N, C-alpha and C positions, 0 to 999 in steps of 0.2 A: 504494500500500500504506500503510495507516494504522498499521501495527505488525506484530508477528509473530503476533498473534492475531486481527487484524481487517483489513478492507478498507474504505476510505472511498469511497463512491460519491456523487457530487454532479453537478449540471448544470455544463456548461462555464462557467468564470468564477466559480464559487462555491467559495471557499476561505477560509482564515482571514483573509486580507487583506480580503475582501469583508465578513466578519463584523466585523472591527475597524472598518471604515469605517461599517458600520451603527451600531455603538456610538457612534462619533463623531457621526453624524447625529442619533440618537435622544437621546443624553445631552448633546449640545453640548460634548463634550470634544475638544480638538484631538489629533491624533496625537502631537504633541510633548509633550503632558501624560501620555501613556500609557506604561506599562511592560508588556512582555509577557514571560512566563516560559515557556520551551518546551524540549523535549528533542530537537527535530529542526530546528534553525535552519540546518543546512547546506544547500547547494544540492541541490535534489531532495527535501528533507525537507518534511513536511506543515506545519511551522511557518515555513518559509523565506519564504513570501509576506508574512508580517507584517513581517519584517525588511526585505524589499525595499520595503515600503510606507513605510518610514521610522520605524517605531515602535522606540524603544529596547528592545532585547531582551536577556534574560539567559539564557544556555544552562545547562541542568541535565541531569542524567542519569536523572531519574525522580522519582516522588513523594517518596521519602525525602529527596532533595536539594531538591525544590521547597518543601516546608513551611518549612524554616529560612530560605530566601531570602525568601519572602513575609512571614514573621514579622519579619525584619530590615527589610524595606521599611515595613511597618506601624509598627514601632517608631520609625522616622525621621519619620513624619508628625506634624504638629501635632495636638493634640486636636480642633481645629475641622475639619481636613480628614478625620480619621478618622470624623467624623459626617456626611460628605458636604458640608460647608461649606468652600468655598475660603477659606483664610486670607488676610487682607489683606497685601499686600507690605510689607516693612519697608524703611526707607531706609538 
C-alpha cells in the first residue's frame, strides 16, 4: 500500500532503494552523500528500503513538514554545492 489513496505496484525488487541506487549509479553520488526525506521510514513503510540501504534518512509527517526540512538542508549547503558543484574540502 502506497498510502491511503493509492497502491504502489512494481516488479519484485523495484522499490525506493532500487531507485536510490540508480541515482547513485547515474549521478556518481555515493549513498553516504545522500539524504532522503520520507514519511514512511518505519518497517513495512514504502520509504523503509532506502533507510535499510544505508542512506541517511529524515522522517517527516507529510508535505507541510517536508518543505521546511528541505529548505533547512539547502540553507546549510555551500553556494558551490547548491549549483551542483562539490565544494573542495577544507583543512
